[in-house]
N, C-alpha and C positions, 0 to 999 in steps of 0.2 A: 503494499500499500504506499503510494506517494505521500509526501508531507501534505500536499493539498487535499488528498482524500482523506487522510487522517484528521486534519482540522475540521474538514466538512462533517465527518461522522461525530466528532466531539461536539460540534456546535448543534447539530440536529439533536443529539442525545440531551444536551443541555436544555434546548427549548421544549423537549418533551417532558423533561423532569419537572418543570415549572408551570405545566398546563395541568391545573387542578379542576375537578368538576367540569369537563369540557362538553358533555352532552345533554346536560340538564341543570335547571337551577336547584341549588341546595335546598333553599326555602323562599318563602315569599319575599324576604327583605333582600337577599344577595344571592347571586348566582354562584359565587365562589367565596364564602367566607374566609377561607384560609388565605385568600389573596386580598379580597376586598377590604378585610379588617385587620390585616397583618400589621404588626408592630413597626415602628420606624426602623428598628433594628434588623427586623426580618426583611423589610423592603431593601435595606441598603445591602444586606447579605446576598439577596438575589441579584441586585444590580452589579455587585462587585464580581460575583462568579460568573455572570454572563459577560462582563467585560473582559475577564481573564481568558475566556474561550473565543470571544468574538474577534479580538484584535489579531491573533494569529491566523484565523480564518480569513479575515479580510486581506491580510498581507500576503497570504498564499494563493488567494482565489481572485483578487480584483487588482488589474493594473493600476487603475486610478489610485487605490489605497496604498499599494506598494510604492508607487512613485512618490506619493506625499510623505509616507513614513521616511523614505530614504532622503527626500529633499530637506526634511525637517531634522535629520539626524536621530531619528528615534527608532527603537526597536519595539515590536509588539509588546514586550514585557514592561516597556516603560509605562504603559497604561494598564494597570492592574487593579485600579479602584477608582471610585468617583472623584477622589481627591486629586488623582492623576490627570483628570480631563482637561485641566488648564494648561497642560503641556501642548494640547492639541488645538491650534487656532481653529475658530469656527469655520465650517465650509459654507459659503453662500452660493447662491444660484448662479452668480456669473461664473464661478470656477467650474461648476457643472456644465454650463452652457458652452464654455470654451472647450470642455472635454468632449462633448457631443459634436461640435463643429469640427474638431480635430479627428474624431473617430466615429463618422456617421455610420448607421443612423442611430445607434443605441448608446454610444459611449462607452467607456471602460469601467464605470463604477458598479456595474453588475458583478456578481460572484459566480455566475453559471456560465459554463462553456457552450459552445454551439450543440455539442453532443448531448449535454444535459438538458439545455433547452428543448431539444427535440423530444425528450422523454418525459418531460415534466407537465406537458399540458398548460403552456403558458397563455397568459392574456396581456394585452397591451393597454396601458394607460398613459395619459400624457398632461403635463401642466398646460396652462393657457397660452404660454408664449406671448403675453401681453408686451413684455418689455425685452424680447429677445427670441432666440431659437427655442422652440418648445422642447422641453426634457422629457423623454419617453422612458417609461419604465416597464419592463415586463415582469409580472409577478406570477409564480407558479401556482399550481394546485396546492401544494404544501403551505405556501403563503396564505392563499385564500381559505383554507380551512382555519388557520389562526385568526383570519379576519372575522370569519363567521362566529367563532367563539367569543373573541373579544367584544365584537359588536353586540352579540347576545347579552354578555354581561353589562354593558352599557344601557341597552334599551330595557332590560329588566330593572335596572336602577331607576329608570324614567317611568316605571310602571306599566310597560307593555305587557299584556298577558294574552293567552290564546283566545280570550273572549273578544280581543280587538280585530278589526280588519283594516289594513293599511293600503291607502289609495296612493301608489307610487307615481309622482308627477314630475319626477326629475328627468332630464334628458338621459337616454341610455347611451350616451357616446362614451368616449374614453376617459371618463371621470370615476374616481374610485368610490365616491360617497354612495350614489344610488346602488352600485353592483354590490358593495360591502353590506349595505343595510338589507338588501334582498337575501344575501347569504345568511345573515343573522337571523332574520325573521323566519327563514325556512327552519333553521336549527331550533328556533323557539316554537315551532308549530303554530305560526300565526298566519292568518289568511292575507293573502296579497292580490290587489286589483292593479295590473300594470296599466298606466296612463299615458304612455308614450304615443306621440303621433296623432293626439287629439286636441281639437281647439277648445276654447273656454266653454262654449256652450255645450259640447259633447261631454266635458268632464262635469259640468254642472248637473248634467242629466244623470250621470254615474253616481254622484253623491246623492241625488234624490232618489233614484231608483234602487240602489244596492246598500245604501247607508253604512258606508265605512265609518270607522270611529277616528282615524288617524289620517291626516293629509301630510304627505311627505314631498316638500318642495322648498324653494327659496322663499324668504319672507316677502319679496316683492311679488312673487307669483301668488302667494296666499292673498295678499290685497287684491291683486287683479282679479283672481277667480271670485273672491267675494262681492266685487263691484259687478262682474258679469252676472252672477246670480241676482242681485238686486235689480238689474236691468231686465232680467227675465221675470220679475215679479216674485222672486223667491227670497226668503230671509236666511242668510248664512247662519244666524244665531239660533235659529230653530231647527238646524239640520242635526244629524246623528254625530257630527264631529265634536270630539271631546279633547283632542290634542293636535296641535300643529307642530309638526316635527321639521325643523328647518335647519339648513346649512347654507354655505355659499356666500352669505352676507351677514354682517352683524345684525342683531335684532334685540336678543334679550338684554344686552347692556345699554340699549337706547330707550329709555323709559318711554317716551311718547309713541315710538313705534311699537314696542312691545304692548302697550296699552291699547293702541289702536287695533292691533291684530286680534288681541284676545276679546276686545269688546265687539269687533266685527263678527267673529265666530263664536263668541261666548264658549272659548276653549283655552287651555293651557298651552302656552308657547314653550316648546323644549328645543335645545340645540345640540348639534354635534360641532367639533372643531378638529381640523386636522390639515394634512397636506400630502400631495402624491408622493413627494420625495421621501419623508420620513415618518409620517403618521397617517397611512392610508387607511387604517382602522380608526375606531373612536379615540383619538388622541385626547379629545376633551369632551365631557358629556354632563348634561344636567342630572340632578337627582330630585327627589321629592322635597328636600330641604332647601333647595335652591330658591332664593326669593320669599321663603317662608318666615325668615327670622331676622335678626338685627344684622346678620352678614350681608344681606342683600342678595343680588343674583351673582352666581359663580358658576364654574365648570369644574368638575373632577377631572383628574389627569391619571392614567393608569400606570403606576410607577413600577409595576413588576415587569411591564413590557417596554417602557420607555423611561429614559432619564430626561427630566425637563429642568431647564435652567432659565434664567433671565440675566441679560447682559447689558452693560451700558451702551447706547447707541453710537457714541463716539469712540470710546476706548476699546470696545468689545470686551471688556473685563467683566468677570461676574458681579452682579449687584449684590448688596448686602441684604440680608433677610428682610422682607417686608418693603422693599424698594422696588419701584416700578422699572421695568426694563423690557428688552425685546426677547421674544420666545425663542429657546434653542432646544432642539430635541435630538437624542440619541436613540435610535431605533432598535431595539433589541428583541424583535419579534418577526424575523424574516430570514428566510434562506437566501433568497436571491438579492435582497436589497437591505441589508442592515446599514445603518449610517451612524457615523460619530459626529455629534455636534453640528448638525445641520441648522442654519439660521432660517427658521421659519419667519421670523421678523415682525410678529405682532406685539403690541404693547400689553402688558399685563402685571399683576403683583402675585406672587405665589405665596400661599399661606399653608403651613404644614400642620396646623392644629387639626385635631380630630373633628369630623363633621357630625351634625345632628343626626344624620342618616345612619350612622355607625361606620362609615368608610373612613379609613386612615390615610388615604393617599392625598397628595398635595392638591389644593384648589387654586384656580386662576380667578382671582377676586375681581368682580366687575366684568367678567368674561374677558373677551378679546375684541376691542372696538376700534383699533386703529392700527393698520399695518404701515411699517416704515415707507415702503414703496408707494403709499397712497398720500404721503404727507405733502401738503400744498404750501409752498413758500411764496407769500404775497407780500412784496417789499419788505422783507425780512421778518415778517410775521408768519410763524409756522402753525398750521392746524390741520384737522383731518375733516373730510367730507362728512363723517358721522356727526360732527359737532354742528355742522350746518343742518343736517337731518334732524337732530334734536331740536333745534330752534324752530325749524318749519313744522314739524310734526306736533309741537305744542300749541299751534295756533288753530283753533276750532275752525272747520269750515273750508280749510283748503284741500284741494284734490291730492290724491296719493301721489302723483308725479311731481317732481320738482326737477330743476337743472341748475348747475352751476357753470357760468361761462368766464373763462379768464382771458383777458385780451390786453393789448397795450395801445394806450391812447396815441392817436396819430400826431397830435400837437406837441407832445413832450416825451413820449416813449414811456410813460408811467404805466406800470402793471395796475389793472383795475379788475374787480370781480362783479359780475351781476348774477343774482339769484332770480331764478324764474319760477313763479308759482301759479297755479291755476285757481280761479274762484269765479263764481258768477257775476260779482261786482268787479269787473275787470277795467282795465284802463289806466292811464297815467294819474287820474285824479282819484283812484281808489284809496279809501282810507287804510287799506291793508298795506299799501307801499311802505308807509313809515312804520307800522306795526311789525311787519317782516324784517325791515332794516334794523329796528331797535332790538329785536330778539336775537338777530345775528351778532349785533354789536355787543351784546351781553355775553355770548358764547366766546367770540374770538377777538373782541376789542378792536375791530376793523370796521370802518365805514363801507358799505357796499351799496351799489345800485340795485333796485328791486324792480321787476316787471311783473305785473298781474295780468295774465292772459285768460282767455276763455276756457272753460272746462273742456276736457277731451282734445286739447290741442297738441300737448306733448305726446310722443310715443308711448303707448302702453307696454309696461314692463312684462314679459312672459317668461323670462328666466332670470339671469342676473342682471341687476340694474346697472346702467352706464350713466352716471349722473354728471360727470365733470368733463366739460368740453374746454380744452385748452387751445386758444387761438393766439397764444403767444409764440407758437412754433409754426413753421411753414405749413405743416399738414395738420389738419383738424383732427386730434386724436382723442377718443374716449379713453380716460385714464382709470376711472374707477369702477372695479367689479370685484369686491372682496373675495379673495380666492380661498376656497377650502376644498380639500380633496382633489 
């Protein structure tokens, strides 16, 4: 047996060792109490054992990782515990993009050879490619089985039971979220209604006729479908829907958006959080205690499967406990694509105190509401589109759609911003102009122009919202579509 084969066998054995209660929920509260309620010492022990095995596996089976270890002057044995991770600079998407461009079409960060890919039953997933060449990832059937198990654990925490029926309205393209959720639901024995390829009216009819209890979609689409139903003379709040299961955009962390969705459907909003590169299964997930107590809204992180950190956005050094920083994930639950310190890049604050639900894993307090890539810099003032959304959603009577337009004034080249909203009382004399401007000014301390236009003028969002149009550059580019999975 070669060293590559030996390290692979060791890694697969380690993954299997820490997969408890894989096929059924142990009780009503937790799928896997041994893992979900493990002590901090137990979680650190699992993470350290996985690190000691995964680093030689990466070195022997991934050209990307072998080259990086050698370039940094590190041996796999130099990273044997979570304390050693600081020796390994974070990997950002630009580094992976460069690898893909140099080694098309898949890059060298995978750990499977062509022969193994041919025998593993792989499936291809891709990042959005909004700011560069899309990074593609093949995940094997072994990986997808781990997804199903970990997603089942997360959805069990969110209160999903076999009494539910889930209407899947996410696109079935190369995106990890929808596929992983479907795999997890199948393991849980929960009914699924596929909703791809339908328009809003067809999906509204499905809700009315088959009475699913869970909608699985982006927050923007949940708003859109609710309005379609109202236009058809139907009341979303009177339907069978009890849960809105969302990903792809922030929603739980934005109070007006969450409240608008929950009021529209008379249902509880739940979120998943992750990324194609390092957290294709449920990296973050809500539980019954999220939003129910003084801690506000938060997402759990599965620490037996991943190591989550936050780092300073400028120095990339670890933040102190309780300090806000950018999310970083080491994925320790994959054969084909384990990752060390991938910079996911969303702002949050980690809390390691035990949760009221009984789970001991870290929580992302306030969820994840701002990605570093989405940060807008307007005349030196930096803010996120979610802050504009919070201001706009808090004003009663505005339409669901809004748009942020960045441009440069012709007379002096100064960068300016306009917020476009919809309301029946539209026009330059609308009293809402100053109301919206004042609400935005409170959030970001910047004066902005406001345009109030007629309802149903802006394009309706049917998947991920693209709210920001930047005309400061030559080509008009949509910048904001919060990426998850």
